Every structure is written in structure tokens, then in C-alpha cells.
C-alpha positions in Angstrom: 9.2 -32.2 8.2 8.7 -33.8 11.6 12.4 -34.8 11.7 14.1 -32.3 14.1 17.0 -32.0 11.6 14.6 -30.3 9.2 13.0 -28.0 11.7 15.2 -24.9 10.8 14.0 -25.3 7.2 10.3 -25.2 7.9 10.1 -21.4 8.1 12.1 -20.5 5.0 10.3 -23.3 3.0 6.9 -21.9 4.1 8.0 -18.5 2.9 9.0 -19.8 -0.5 5.6 -21.5 -0.8 3.9 -18.1 0.1 5.9 -16.4 -2.7 4.9 -19.1 -5.2 1.2 -18.7 -4.2 1.4 -15.0 -4.7 2.7 -15.4 -8.3 -0.3 -17.7 -9.1 -2.8 -15.5 -7.3 -3.7 -18.3 -4.8 -2.5 -16.4 -1.8 -4.5 -16.3 1.5 -2.9 -16.7 4.9 0.9 -16.2 5.1 3.2 -18.6 6.8 4.5 -17.5 10.2 8.0 -16.9 8.7 6.6 -14.5 6.1 4.9 -12.6 8.9 8.1 -12.5 10.8 9.9 -11.1 7.8 7.3 -8.4 7.4 7.6 -7.4 11.1 11.4 -7.0 10.7 10.9 -5.0 7.4 8.4 -2.6 9.1 10.8 -2.2 12.1 13.6 -1.3 9.8 11.5 1.2 7.9 10.2 3.0 11.0 13.1 2.6 13.4 11.1 0.5 15.9 13.3 -0.8 18.7 10.7 -2.4 21.0 8.1 -5.1 20.0 4.8 -5.6 21.8 3.1 -8.8 20.6 -0.4 -9.8 21.5 -1.1 -13.5 21.0 2.1 -15.4 21.9 0.7 -18.9 21.1 3.7 -21.2 20.8 6.2 -18.2 20.8 7.6 -19.0 17.4 7.3 -15.4 16.1 8.4 -14.1 19.5 11.7 -16.0 19.4 12.4 -15.1 15.8 12.0 -11.4 16.6 14.3 -11.3 19.7 17.5 -10.6 17.8 15.9 -7.7 16.0 14.5 -5.7 18.9 16.2 -4.4 22.1 13.1 -5.5 24.1 10.2 -7.8 23.3 7.0 -8.0 25.3 4.5 -10.8 24.4 1.0 -11.1 25.8 -0.9 -14.4 26.0 -4.4 -14.9 27.5 -4.3 -18.7 27.8 -2.7 -19.8 31.0 -1.0 -23.0 29.7 0.4 -21.3 26.6 1.7 -18.4 28.7 3.5 -20.8 31.1 5.0 -22.8 28.2 6.2 -19.5 26.6 7.8 -18.4 29.8 9.7 -21.7 30.1 10.8 -21.6 26.4 11.9 -18.0 26.5 13.3 -17.8 30.0 16.9 -17.8 28.8 16.5 -14.7 26.7 17.2 -11.6 28.7 15.3 -9.2 26.5 12.0 -10.9 26.5 9.0 -10.6 28.9 6.0 -12.9 28.7 2.8 -11.5 30.2 -0.3 -13.5 30.9 -3.5 -11.6 30.5 -6.0 -10.0 28.2 -4.5 -7.8 25.5 -7.1 -5.1 26.1 -5.8 -4.5 29.7 -2.2 -5.6 29.3 -1.3 -3.3 26.4 -2.7 -0.4 28.4 -0.6 -1.4 31.4 2.5 -1.8 29.3 2.2 1.5 27.5 1.8 3.3 30.9 5.2 1.9 32.0 8.0 4.4 31.4 10.6 1.6 31.2 9.0 0.2 28.0 10.4 3.2 26.2 9.5 4.5 22.7 9.8 3.6 19.1 7.4 0.7 19.7 6.0 -1.7 17.1 2.8 -3.4 18.2 2.0 -6.7 16.5 -1.7 -7.5 17.2 -2.5 -11.1 16.7 -4.3 -11.8 20.0 -7.7 -13.1 19.0 -9.7 -16.3 19.3 -8.6 -18.8 16.6 -10.4 -21.9 17.5 -9.3 -25.0 19.5 -6.1 -24.5 21.4 -6.5 -20.7 21.8 -8.2 -18.6 24.5 -11.1 -16.2 24.2 -11.5 -13.1 26.3 -14.4 -10.7 26.7 -14.1 -10.1 22.9 -13.1 -12.6 20.2 -11.1 -9.9 18.5 -10.3 -6.8 20.7 -8.5 -4.8 18.0 -10.8 -1.8 18.2 -10.3 -1.4 22.0 -6.5 -2.0 21.7 -6.2 0.6 18.9 -8.1 3.1 21.1 -5.5 2.4 23.9 -2.5 2.7 21.6 -3.8 6.0 20.2 -3.3 7.6 23.6 0.4 6.9 23.3 0.9 7.5 19.6 3.9 9.7 20.1 5.8 6.5 21.3 4.4 4.3 18.5 6.6 3.6 15.4 4.2 1.1 13.8 1.2 -1.2 14.3 0.7 -4.5 12.4 -2.7 -6.2 12.7 -2.8 -9.8 11.5 -5.4 -11.8 9.7 -7.2 -8.9 8.0 -9.1 -11.4 5.8 -11.0 -12.6 8.9 -12.4 -9.2 10.0 -16.1 -9.1 9.3 -16.3 -12.8 8.6 -15.8 -14.4 12.1 -18.2 -14.2 15.0 -17.3 -11.4 17.3 -14.9 -9.7 14.9 -15.5 -6.1 13.8 -16.0 -5.4 10.1 -13.0 -4.4 8.0 -14.6 -1.0 7.5 -14.8 -0.5 11.3 -11.2 -1.5 11.7 -9.9 0.9 9.0 -12.1 3.7 10.2 -10.8 3.4 13.8 -7.2 3.5 12.5 -7.8 6.5 10.2 -9.5 8.4 13.0 -6.8 7.7 15.6 -3.7 7.7 13.4 -4.1 10.6 10.9 -2.5 10.2 7.5 -0.3 13.3 7.9 1.7 11.3 10.6 1.0 7.7 9.8 0.8 5.7 6.5 -1.9 3.0 6.3 -1.7 0.1 3.9 -2.7 -3.6 3.6 -0.1 -6.2 2.6 0.2 -9.9 3.0 -3.1 -10.2 4.9 -2.0 -7.6 7.5 -2.9 -4.0 8.2 0.3 -1.9 8.4 0.2 1.4 10.2 3.6 3.1 10.0 4.8 6.4 11.4 6.0 8.8 8.7 9.6 9.8 9.1 9.5 13.5 8.5 12.8 14.8 7.3 
């Protein structure tokens, strides 16, 4: 589908392929459109109004999410990718592209009072081979979770992408380490923890 006329179909077609693979138990890494749909579903379920994304890459997920959130902050370590994203997303008034390492930039963002509350954090900022950047850690999820935990009263949800890769890639923590860190920082009485579509979902319980 290199023809630009077919470009809008790429996401939905990829999602349909994902669903077919699930039915035949050959499912592994979901298409970006499937991930986007899950972000939106979690936002609706938890009342999230602000999205903080780590790992902008080409900004595809960022752009798709803009109409679902009052404000979107996306963090990209690679200088060229960050500059490209700033150019592509400049016309959207509710988007801010931040260049830097997620470990530091998430902390800085959550300390800003103007960011607000009811935040969904989509953690996808890790080294993924050629074309992506690597910071002090190949996968900084444990450090970022520790930072987020200090602001948990403002957090509606966390989505951690590529769960299958934890414990298998160099520099990535084990799956057990990741889940232990979440269970310690986000107790089950207040947050629900589940794994779905290769993502870890941490969702604030809406007490009635």
C-alpha cells in the first residue's frame, strides 16, 4: 500500500489482520492501529484526558490520539525524529513534542502543574534497533514507573508496550521485575493490573 490513496486504509487493515491472527492463535506484536484503539479504550474506561507518550518515533500514534485527549505530550530521545515530529505536529494546538530521555522528561512533566490530572501514560520509549535512539538504559520502564508512582493521584492509567520483549532483550528488565514494580507502586485496591494485546495495562479503579 505505498500508493498515498491507500494510506488511510493501512491502519484499519492492520487491525483486521491482528484480529484474524488472534483467532488462529498466531498473535504476537499488534499493529500500531490496534495499539491506538487500546489507548482510546483505556482512556474511556478510566476518564483519562491527558496523554503522555514516551517514544514518539514517526508520530503516527501521537497524531491518531490527538482528537481523543485535551492535551498530548510526546517524548522522543532521537534528535532527528523529535524534529520531524515537531514539524509534522506543529499545526495541532493540543500537542507538545519534547526532545529528551523519558526518565528525566516524564519527571519534569509530572512536576508541571499545567499538565493537569487524569493522565494516561503510554510507555513505548525503548531502544528498538536501527532508526531508534538508546539512552542510559535500553528500556527505562522501571525508573519511569518509580517516577510516576510519586504522582499516582493524578494518574488515570499506564500502558506499557511490547511486554513480550521484557526479559528477552539486552538491557531490558525481566517480566517479573516489571510486574513486581507495578504491584508495589500501584496497589490493587486502587489500580487494576492486566496484560492484553502485548501490553501491560494499569488502570485506576473508579470507586463509586
